[in-house]
C-alpha positions as CSV (number, residue, x, y, z in Angstrom):
1,M,-21.6,-4.1,4.7
2,T,-24.5,-1.7,4.3
3,S,-24.8,0.8,1.4
4,Q,-24.8,3.6,3.9
5,S,-21.5,2.5,5.4
6,Y,-19.5,1.6,2.3
7,R,-16.4,3.7,1.9
8,G,-13.9,2.9,-0.9
9,R,-10.8,4.7,-2.1
10,I,-8.6,5.3,-5.1
11,A,-5.0,6.0,-4.0
12,P,-2.5,6.7,-6.8
13,T,1.1,6.8,-6.0
14,T,2.7,9.9,-7.6
15,S,6.0,8.4,-8.7
16,G,5.1,8.3,-12.4
17,Y,2.2,8.6,-14.8
18,L,-0.8,6.3,-14.4
19,H,-1.1,3.5,-16.9
20,V,-4.1,1.5,-18.2
21,G,-3.8,-1.1,-15.4
22,H,-4.5,1.7,-12.9
23,A,-7.4,2.8,-15.0
24,Q,-9.0,-0.7,-14.8
25,T,-8.5,-0.9,-11.0
26,F,-9.8,2.6,-10.3
27,K,-12.9,2.1,-12.5
28,T,-13.6,-1.1,-10.5
29,A,-13.3,0.9,-7.3
30,M,-15.7,3.5,-8.5
31,E,-18.2,1.0,-9.7
32,R,-18.2,-0.9,-6.4
33,A,-18.7,2.3,-4.5
34,R,-21.6,3.3,-6.8
35,E,-23.2,-0.1,-6.7
36,S,-23.1,0.1,-2.9
37,G,-24.5,3.6,-2.8
38,G,-21.3,4.5,-0.9
39,T,-18.5,7.1,-0.9
40,L,-15.4,7.1,-2.9
41,V,-12.3,8.9,-1.6
42,L,-9.3,10.2,-3.6
43,R,-6.1,9.9,-1.6
44,I,-2.8,11.0,-3.1
45,E,0.0,8.7,-1.9
46,D,3.2,10.8,-2.1
47,I,4.9,9.7,1.1
48,D,8.0,8.6,-0.8
49,F,9.4,12.1,-1.3
50,E,12.5,10.7,-3.1
51,R,10.5,9.4,-6.0
52,C,7.1,11.2,-5.9
53,K,6.7,14.5,-7.7
54,K,4.1,17.2,-7.8
55,K,3.8,17.0,-11.6
56,Y,2.7,13.4,-11.3
57,A,0.1,14.2,-8.6
58,E,-1.4,16.9,-10.9
59,A,-1.2,14.5,-13.8
60,A,-3.0,11.7,-11.8
61,V,-6.0,14.0,-11.1
62,E,-6.1,15.0,-14.8
63,D,-5.9,11.4,-16.0
64,L,-8.6,10.2,-13.6
65,K,-11.0,12.9,-14.7
66,S,-10.3,12.1,-18.3
67,I,-11.5,8.5,-18.0
68,G,-14.6,9.5,-16.0
69,I,-13.5,8.7,-12.5
70,Q,-15.5,10.7,-10.0
71,W,-14.9,10.9,-6.3
72,D,-16.8,12.2,-3.3
73,E,-13.9,13.2,-1.0
74,G,-10.5,14.6,-1.6
75,D,-8.3,17.6,-1.2
76,D,-10.0,19.2,-4.2
77,I,-13.5,18.6,-2.8
78,G,-13.0,18.4,1.0
79,G,-14.4,16.0,3.5
80,N,-14.3,15.0,7.1
81,Y,-11.0,13.1,6.9
82,A,-8.7,15.7,5.4
83,P,-6.0,16.0,4.5
84,Y,-6.1,13.5,1.7
85,T,-2.5,13.7,0.7
86,Q,0.0,11.5,2.6
87,S,2.8,14.1,2.8
88,L,0.4,16.2,4.9
89,R,-0.5,13.4,7.3
90,M,2.8,12.8,9.2
91,N,1.1,13.4,12.6
92,F,-1.1,10.4,11.9
93,Y,1.9,8.2,11.2
94,V,3.9,9.3,14.1
95,G,1.0,8.7,16.5
96,A,0.5,5.2,15.0
97,F,4.2,4.6,15.2
98,N,4.2,5.3,19.0
99,K,1.2,3.0,19.4
100,L,3.0,0.2,17.5
101,L,6.1,0.8,19.5
102,K,4.2,0.1,22.7
103,S,2.9,-3.1,21.3
104,G,6.4,-4.6,21.5
105,K,6.3,-5.8,17.9
106,I,8.9,-3.6,16.1
107,Y,12.6,-3.1,16.3
108,P,15.2,-0.7,14.9
109,C,17.2,-2.4,12.1
110,Q,20.7,-1.3,11.2
111,A,21.5,-4.2,8.8
112,S,23.1,-3.2,5.6
113,R,21.7,-4.1,2.2
114,K,24.8,-6.3,1.7
115,Q,24.2,-8.2,4.9
116,I,20.5,-8.7,4.1
117,A,21.3,-9.9,0.6
118,E,23.9,-12.4,1.8
119,L,21.8,-14.0,4.5
120,S,18.3,-13.8,3.0
121,T,16.5,-17.0,2.1
122,R,14.0,-17.7,-0.6
123,Q,10.2,-17.9,-0.1
124,K,9.1,-21.5,0.3
125,R,6.3,-20.9,-2.3
126,T,6.1,-18.9,-5.5
127,F,3.1,-16.9,-6.5
128,D,1.8,-16.1,-10.0
129,F,1.0,-12.5,-9.0
130,L,4.4,-11.2,-8.0
131,E,8.1,-11.8,-8.5
132,P,9.8,-14.0,-5.9
133,E,10.7,-12.1,-2.7
134,K,13.6,-12.8,-0.3
135,I,12.9,-13.5,3.3
136,F,14.6,-11.1,5.8
137,P,17.2,-13.2,7.7
138,R,16.3,-14.1,11.2
139,Q,19.9,-13.8,12.2
140,L,19.6,-10.0,11.7
141,R,16.4,-9.8,13.8
142,R,16.8,-7.6,16.9
143,N,15.0,-7.4,20.2
144,C,11.8,-5.4,20.0
145,V,11.7,-2.0,21.7
146,R,8.8,-0.5,23.6
147,E,10.1,3.0,24.5
148,F,10.6,6.0,22.3
149,F,14.1,7.4,22.2
150,P,15.8,10.5,20.7
151,G,16.4,9.9,17.0
152,A,14.0,7.0,16.8
153,L,12.3,8.3,13.7
154,E,15.6,8.6,11.9
155,K,16.1,4.8,11.9
156,T,14.7,1.9,9.9
157,W,12.2,-0.1,11.8
158,R,10.9,-3.6,11.1
159,F,7.8,-5.5,12.2
160,K,8.7,-8.8,13.8
161,V,6.4,-11.3,12.1
162,P,5.0,-14.3,14.1
163,D,6.9,-17.1,12.4
164,G,4.7,-20.0,11.4
165,E,1.4,-18.1,11.9
166,K,-1.1,-18.5,9.1
167,I,-2.7,-15.3,7.9
168,E,-6.0,-16.0,6.3
169,F,-8.6,-13.7,4.7
170,F,-11.4,-13.8,2.1
171,D,-10.9,-11.6,-0.9
172,N,-14.1,-10.4,-2.5
173,A,-12.6,-11.0,-6.0
174,M,-10.0,-13.8,-5.5
175,G,-11.7,-15.8,-2.8
176,A,-10.0,-17.4,0.2
177,Q,-6.3,-16.5,0.7
178,S,-3.7,-17.9,3.1
179,F,-0.1,-17.0,3.7
180,I,2.4,-18.1,6.3
181,A,4.5,-15.5,8.2
182,G,8.2,-16.3,8.1
183,E,7.8,-18.5,5.0
184,D,5.9,-16.4,2.5
185,F,7.3,-13.1,3.9
186,G,9.6,-12.1,6.7
187,D,10.1,-9.1,9.0
188,F,9.2,-6.1,7.0
189,V,9.9,-2.3,7.1
190,I,7.3,-0.1,8.7
191,W,9.5,3.1,9.0
192,R,12.4,4.3,6.8
193,K,15.5,6.1,8.2
194,I,14.7,9.1,6.0
195,G,11.9,9.8,8.5
196,V,8.8,8.5,6.7
197,P,6.5,5.4,7.0
198,S,6.7,2.6,4.6
199,Y,3.9,1.9,2.1
200,E,2.6,-1.0,4.3
201,F,2.3,1.1,7.4
202,A,1.0,4.3,5.8
203,V,-1.9,2.7,4.0
204,V,-3.0,0.9,7.1
205,V,-3.0,4.1,9.1
206,D,-4.8,6.0,6.4
207,D,-7.4,3.4,5.6
208,A,-8.3,3.1,9.2
209,A,-8.4,6.8,9.9
210,M,-10.5,7.4,6.8
211,E,-12.8,4.5,7.8
212,I,-12.4,2.7,4.5
213,T,-14.6,-0.4,4.4
214,E,-13.2,-2.0,1.2
215,V,-9.8,-1.7,-0.4
216,V,-9.9,-2.3,-4.2
217,R,-6.4,-2.7,-5.7
218,G,-4.3,-5.0,-7.9
219,K,-3.8,-8.7,-7.4
220,D,0.0,-8.1,-7.0
221,L,-0.7,-6.7,-3.5
222,L,-2.3,-9.9,-2.1
223,L,0.9,-10.6,-0.1
224,S,1.0,-7.0,1.2
225,T,-2.5,-7.6,2.6
226,A,-1.2,-10.4,4.8
227,R,1.4,-8.0,6.2
228,Q,-1.1,-5.3,6.7
229,L,-3.5,-7.5,8.6
230,L,-0.7,-8.1,11.1
231,L,-0.4,-4.3,11.5
232,Y,-4.2,-3.9,11.9
233,E,-4.0,-6.5,14.7
234,A,-1.0,-4.9,16.4
235,L,-2.7,-1.4,16.3
236,D,-6.0,-2.9,17.5
237,L,-7.8,-1.6,14.4
238,R,-10.6,-3.2,12.4
239,P,-9.4,-4.1,8.9
240,P,-11.4,-3.4,5.8
241,Q,-12.6,-5.9,3.3
242,F,-10.4,-6.4,0.2
243,Y,-11.0,-6.8,-3.5
244,H,-7.9,-7.5,-5.6
245,C,-8.3,-7.0,-9.3
246,P,-6.7,-9.1,-12.1
247,L,-3.5,-7.6,-13.5
248,V,-3.1,-5.9,-16.9
249,M,-0.1,-7.3,-18.8
250,D,2.1,-5.8,-21.4
251,K,2.8,-7.3,-24.8
252,N,5.5,-9.4,-23.3
253,G,3.3,-10.9,-20.6
254,K,4.7,-8.8,-17.8
255,K,2.4,-6.8,-15.5
256,L,2.3,-3.1,-16.2
257,S,4.1,-1.0,-13.6
258,K,5.6,2.4,-13.3
259,S,9.1,0.8,-13.1
260,N,8.8,-0.9,-16.5
261,T,6.5,1.5,-18.3
262,D,8.1,4.1,-20.6
263,P,7.3,7.5,-18.9
264,A,7.3,9.4,-22.2
265,V,3.9,10.8,-23.1
266,G,2.9,8.9,-26.3
267,N,3.4,5.5,-24.7
268,P,0.1,3.7,-25.4
269,S,0.2,2.1,-22.0
270,L,-0.3,5.4,-20.3
271,I,-3.8,6.8,-19.6
272,R,-2.8,10.3,-20.8
273,S,-1.4,8.9,-24.1
274,Q,-4.7,7.2,-24.8
275,N,-6.7,10.3,-23.9
276,L,-4.2,12.7,-25.6
277,I,-4.2,15.0,-22.6
């Protein structure tokens, strides 16, 4: 990877205020971009319109600036890959969905949460970087579909994983990684019935479209990387390199996350509390 070609990104999800774990990861992303003489992109990930709010997007930009994060492309600056906000990029996701559909590797899923919970199996391995996940039951897997049909984007779609296939990659922070499809993770959602892509699908589409060469993010997303590599392959896209940062833990030894962090301003785990924005 040459210094001229390096493109990194920081991509806050706007479902809550940013915490000090985000700060550590985003600082690392900026440092790696600067060390490589490359470009850093700010992308706002707000595709989950049920949880994401405009106030959190505005707060994220404020918080990033308060800790000295500087980017070279974004909706506030401009760039050749605009727009840099996911909710404005639906045409990219629909186009990629159609391409993935033609690959014959996805299927519409009508299984209820109750059915999935009753038939799911446990992962064969446990990992120190995330809570145990349940494997989507093969009994509920359906035949893959290759043709678009009316109402297709109003259904849940899953990617059919190649059971038993080993997904290997080298992480620039954590070293060699290896996961087994069907054992460490099962068929996963790429499109939600509310008409939007899943996180796994959206970030692959965006990182490829924005020509990101290295993704810097938390260690808890190592397993997501294995899923995303399958999407890169199915879409015939070149994947970026990856750098997964150590996690920041709270006083109880649990990783900081938006779901377990008190959203009230004044919580010392929040960036804006530490900076008194």
